[in-house]
C-alpha positions as CSV (number, residue, x, y, z in Angstrom):
1,M,133.6,11.3,124.9
2,L,132.2,14.5,123.3
3,L,133.5,17.7,124.9
4,K,132.3,21.1,123.9
5,N,134.5,23.8,125.2
6,K,134.1,26.6,122.7
7,V,134.9,29.8,124.4
8,A,137.7,28.5,126.6
9,V,139.5,26.6,124.0
10,A,139.2,29.3,121.4
11,G,140.4,32.0,123.7
12,A,143.3,30.0,125.1
13,L,144.6,28.8,121.8
14,V,144.3,32.2,120.0
15,A,146.1,33.9,122.9
16,L,148.8,31.2,123.1
17,L,149.4,30.9,119.5
18,G,150.4,34.6,119.4
19,L,150.2,34.8,115.6
20,S,150.5,38.2,114.0
21,A,147.6,39.2,111.8
22,C,148.5,39.1,108.2
23,A,146.5,39.1,104.9
24,N,148.7,36.3,103.5
25,P,149.0,33.4,105.9
26,G,152.3,32.4,104.4
27,E,153.9,35.7,105.5
28,A,153.0,35.7,109.2
29,A,155.2,34.6,112.1
30,T,154.7,31.0,112.8
31,P,154.0,29.7,116.4
32,G,157.0,28.4,118.2
33,S,159.3,28.5,115.2
34,D,161.8,30.8,117.0
35,I,161.8,28.8,120.3
36,E,164.3,26.0,120.9
37,T,163.5,23.0,123.1
38,T,166.0,22.5,126.0
39,T,165.2,19.0,127.1
40,E,167.9,16.6,126.0
41,V,166.8,13.6,123.9
42,A,169.0,10.6,123.4
43,L,169.0,7.0,122.4
44,V,167.4,4.6,124.9
45,Q,168.7,1.2,123.9
46,E,166.0,-0.8,125.8
47,I,163.3,0.9,123.8
48,A,165.3,0.7,120.5
49,D,165.6,-3.1,121.0
50,M,161.8,-3.3,120.7
51,L,161.9,-2.3,117.0
52,P,161.3,-4.8,114.2
53,A,164.6,-6.1,112.9
54,E,164.1,-4.7,109.4
55,I,163.5,-1.2,110.6
56,A,166.4,-1.3,113.0
57,K,168.6,-2.5,110.1
58,R,167.2,0.2,107.7
59,G,168.1,2.9,110.3
60,T,165.3,5.3,109.2
61,L,161.7,6.0,110.0
62,Q,159.7,6.8,106.9
63,I,157.0,9.4,107.8
64,G,154.3,10.9,105.6
65,A,153.6,14.6,106.4
66,T,151.7,17.6,105.3
67,S,153.0,21.2,105.3
68,T,149.9,23.4,106.0
69,N,148.5,21.9,109.2
70,M,149.9,24.3,111.7
71,P,150.8,24.0,114.5
72,A,151.1,20.2,114.1
73,Q,153.1,20.1,110.8
74,F,153.8,23.1,108.6
75,T,156.5,24.9,106.7
76,D,157.9,28.0,108.4
77,E,159.3,31.2,106.9
78,A,162.7,29.6,106.3
79,G,161.1,26.7,104.4
80,E,161.7,24.2,107.2
81,L,159.2,21.5,108.1
82,V,158.3,22.1,111.8
83,G,155.5,21.6,114.2
84,V,154.4,19.5,117.2
85,A,154.1,16.3,115.3
86,I,157.2,16.8,113.3
87,E,159.4,17.5,116.2
88,L,157.9,14.9,118.4
89,Y,158.4,12.2,115.8
90,D,161.9,13.3,115.2
91,A,162.7,13.1,118.9
92,A,161.0,9.6,119.1
93,A,163.2,8.5,116.2
94,T,166.3,9.6,118.2
95,V,165.1,7.6,121.2
96,L,164.8,4.6,118.9
97,G,168.3,5.1,117.3
98,L,166.7,6.0,114.0
99,K,166.7,9.0,111.6
100,A,163.2,10.4,110.8
101,E,162.7,11.0,107.1
102,F,159.6,13.1,106.2
103,D,157.9,13.0,102.8
104,V,155.6,16.0,102.3
105,V,152.4,15.2,100.4
106,T,148.8,16.2,100.4
107,F,146.6,14.8,103.1
108,D,144.7,12.4,100.8
109,A,148.0,10.6,100.1
110,L,148.8,9.8,103.8
111,Q,146.3,7.0,104.5
112,P,147.2,5.0,101.3
113,G,150.8,5.7,101.9
114,V,150.8,4.1,105.4
115,D,148.4,1.3,104.1
116,S,150.8,0.4,101.2
117,G,153.9,0.4,103.4
118,R,155.4,3.4,101.8
119,Y,155.3,5.2,105.2
120,D,155.9,3.7,108.6
121,L,153.4,6.2,110.0
122,A,151.6,9.5,109.4
123,T,149.5,11.8,111.6
124,M,145.7,11.1,111.4
125,G,142.6,11.8,113.4
126,D,141.5,8.8,115.4
127,N,138.1,7.3,114.4
128,I,136.5,3.9,114.3
129,D,136.8,3.5,110.5
130,R,140.5,4.2,110.5
131,Q,141.1,1.8,113.4
132,K,140.1,-1.0,111.0
133,L,143.3,-0.3,109.1
134,F,145.6,1.4,111.6
135,D,146.5,1.6,115.2
136,I,146.5,5.3,116.1
137,I,148.4,6.7,119.1
138,S,146.7,9.9,120.4
139,I,149.2,12.7,121.1
140,Y,146.8,15.7,121.3
141,K,143.1,16.5,121.6
142,N,141.4,17.7,118.5
143,G,138.1,18.3,116.9
144,F,136.5,20.5,114.2
145,A,135.8,24.2,113.8
146,V,133.9,26.3,111.3
147,L,136.2,28.9,109.7
148,A,134.1,31.7,108.3
149,N,134.6,34.9,106.4
150,N,133.8,37.9,108.6
151,T,130.8,38.6,106.2
152,F,129.2,35.4,107.3
153,E,126.2,36.2,109.5
154,K,126.0,33.2,111.8
155,D,127.8,32.6,115.1
156,D,128.4,29.4,117.1
157,V,127.6,27.1,114.1
158,D,127.4,23.4,114.7
159,Y,129.3,21.9,111.7
160,L,127.1,18.8,111.8
161,T,123.7,20.4,111.8
162,G,124.1,24.1,111.0
163,L,125.4,24.3,107.5
164,C,122.4,23.1,105.4
165,G,122.1,25.3,102.3
166,H,125.6,26.8,102.7
167,S,128.7,26.4,100.6
168,V,131.4,24.7,102.6
169,A,135.0,24.0,101.9
170,G,137.0,21.0,103.2
171,T,140.3,19.3,102.7
172,K,140.1,16.3,100.3
173,G,140.5,12.9,101.7
174,T,139.9,13.9,105.4
175,L,137.2,12.9,107.8
176,V,135.6,16.3,107.0
177,D,135.1,15.1,103.4
178,R,133.0,12.1,104.5
179,T,131.3,13.9,107.4
180,M,130.0,16.8,105.2
181,T,128.6,14.3,102.7
182,A,126.7,12.6,105.4
183,A,125.6,15.9,106.9
184,S,124.3,17.0,103.5
185,E,122.2,13.9,103.2
186,E,120.8,14.5,106.6
187,C,119.8,18.1,105.6
188,V,117.9,16.7,102.6
189,A,116.2,14.0,104.7
190,N,115.0,16.7,107.1
191,G,113.5,18.8,104.2
192,E,116.4,21.4,104.2
193,E,118.7,22.4,101.4
194,A,121.8,20.2,100.8
195,I,125.3,21.4,101.7
196,D,127.2,22.7,98.6
197,F,130.5,21.0,99.6
198,H,133.8,21.6,97.8
199,T,137.1,19.9,98.5
200,Y,140.6,21.3,98.2
201,V,144.0,19.6,98.3
202,D,145.2,21.2,101.6
203,N,144.1,23.4,104.5
204,A,145.6,26.5,102.8
205,G,143.2,26.0,99.9
206,V,140.3,25.8,102.3
207,A,141.3,29.0,104.1
208,L,141.8,30.8,100.7
209,A,138.4,29.7,99.5
210,V,136.7,31.2,102.6
211,K,138.8,34.4,102.5
212,S,137.9,35.0,98.8
213,E,134.2,34.1,99.5
214,Q,134.4,31.3,97.0
215,D,132.8,29.3,99.9
216,E,131.0,30.8,102.8
217,V,132.7,28.7,105.4
218,G,135.3,25.9,105.7
219,V,135.5,23.0,108.2
220,L,139.0,22.4,109.6
221,E,140.7,20.9,112.6
222,I,140.4,23.2,115.6
223,I,144.1,24.1,115.9
224,V,144.3,24.8,112.2
225,A,141.2,27.0,112.0
226,L,142.2,29.1,115.0
227,A,145.7,29.6,113.5
228,Y,144.3,30.9,110.1
229,A,141.7,33.0,111.8
230,D,144.2,34.7,114.0
231,R,146.6,35.3,111.2
232,D,144.0,37.0,109.1
233,S,141.5,38.4,111.6
234,D,140.5,41.2,109.1
235,N,138.9,38.5,106.9
236,L,138.4,35.3,108.9
237,R,137.0,34.1,112.2
238,V,136.0,30.9,113.9
239,A,132.2,30.6,114.0
240,G,131.9,27.5,116.2
241,L,134.0,24.6,117.3
242,V,133.5,21.1,118.9
243,Q,136.4,19.3,120.6
244,N,135.4,15.6,120.0
245,T,138.4,13.7,118.8
246,T,142.2,13.1,119.2
247,S,145.0,12.8,116.7
248,G,148.4,11.2,116.4
249,P,150.6,8.8,114.5
250,A,148.8,6.0,112.6
251,I,150.7,2.7,112.1
252,K,149.3,-0.1,109.9
253,K,147.5,-2.9,111.7
254,G,149.7,-5.9,112.3
255,N,152.9,-3.8,112.8
256,D,152.7,-4.4,116.5
257,E,156.4,-4.3,117.2
258,L,156.7,-0.9,115.5
259,R,153.6,0.4,117.3
260,D,154.8,-0.7,120.7
261,A,158.3,0.6,120.2
262,F,157.1,4.0,118.9
263,H,154.6,4.3,121.7
264,A,157.3,3.5,124.3
265,A,159.5,6.2,122.7
266,L,156.7,8.7,123.0
267,Q,156.0,7.8,126.6
268,H,159.7,8.3,127.3
269,L,159.4,11.8,125.9
270,V,156.5,12.4,128.3
271,E,158.5,11.2,131.2
272,I,161.6,13.4,130.6
273,G,159.4,16.5,130.0
274,F,160.1,16.9,126.3
275,Y,156.4,16.4,125.3
276,E,155.1,19.1,127.7
277,E,157.9,21.5,126.6
278,L,157.0,21.0,123.0
279,M,153.3,21.4,123.4
280,S,153.9,24.6,125.4
281,K,156.3,25.9,122.7
282,Y,153.5,25.7,120.1
283,G,150.8,27.1,122.4
284,I,148.7,23.9,122.7
285,K,149.5,22.7,126.2
286,D,145.8,22.5,127.0
287,M,145.5,19.9,124.3
288,M,148.0,17.5,125.9
289,I,147.2,13.8,126.3
290,P,150.2,12.5,128.3
291,E,148.7,9.0,128.6
292,M,148.8,8.7,124.8
293,P,146.2,6.0,124.4
294,I,146.1,3.7,121.4
295,N,142.8,3.6,119.4
296,N,141.1,6.2,121.7
297,A,138.0,6.6,119.6
298,K,135.0,4.5,120.7
């Protein structure tokens, strides 16, 4: 279901993230990095017994991750990989009696990594195309936002229809990559200028391209765009957002035992209060989906 909640979501997230403004995003305080969770997480044998035998024997959960997608998964000032997804998956691994091992790569390596079996799972946005290859467990609401330089004249821009004739930055291999290509074709079909779209290997590259005015705007996940805009408010702002999707761990189709075991572990973390504590810690409690549906996109 499409849900537009621009002012409320933007205001709530910017306030809750509490990020200090800084010209260099890498130097600012990171949301939640100095807060410890207090809910105790332990092995639940009944859930661990749901695992495929080969993973239980291996003793590890292989997870693909990125390091610039705050507050879901990012590197903090101490060089540690942290964030909602990272800490939630680590806790779920504990419930399953496993050790979570994270491999940090660029986003475009995540989907082929899970598809090839290199990773047991990785965080992805849920959409119909991805559901052909993966089962995706939704752990938080998401969507897309237009990150603009403060010199950009437009406000409240619809990323699907309002960027004809503009230079736009996006992260390589993401849904944004495909969406902007389709949007540009629609611009031309309607007699407008095509979108001048450029891709970068990570979200930090998109933010830098917009800040340096190499591109007029960038299209990023809502939580990511708001974080970068708040960290560098002298140069960046959010010029429109649409909450229309969900995100979470993607597991290759056919791995039903792993999917069900991991889903049960996540649901246990909801029941004991760890999930809500973690989402609150990173300032995105309003984006919670405690039901954690599988393949939510329709």
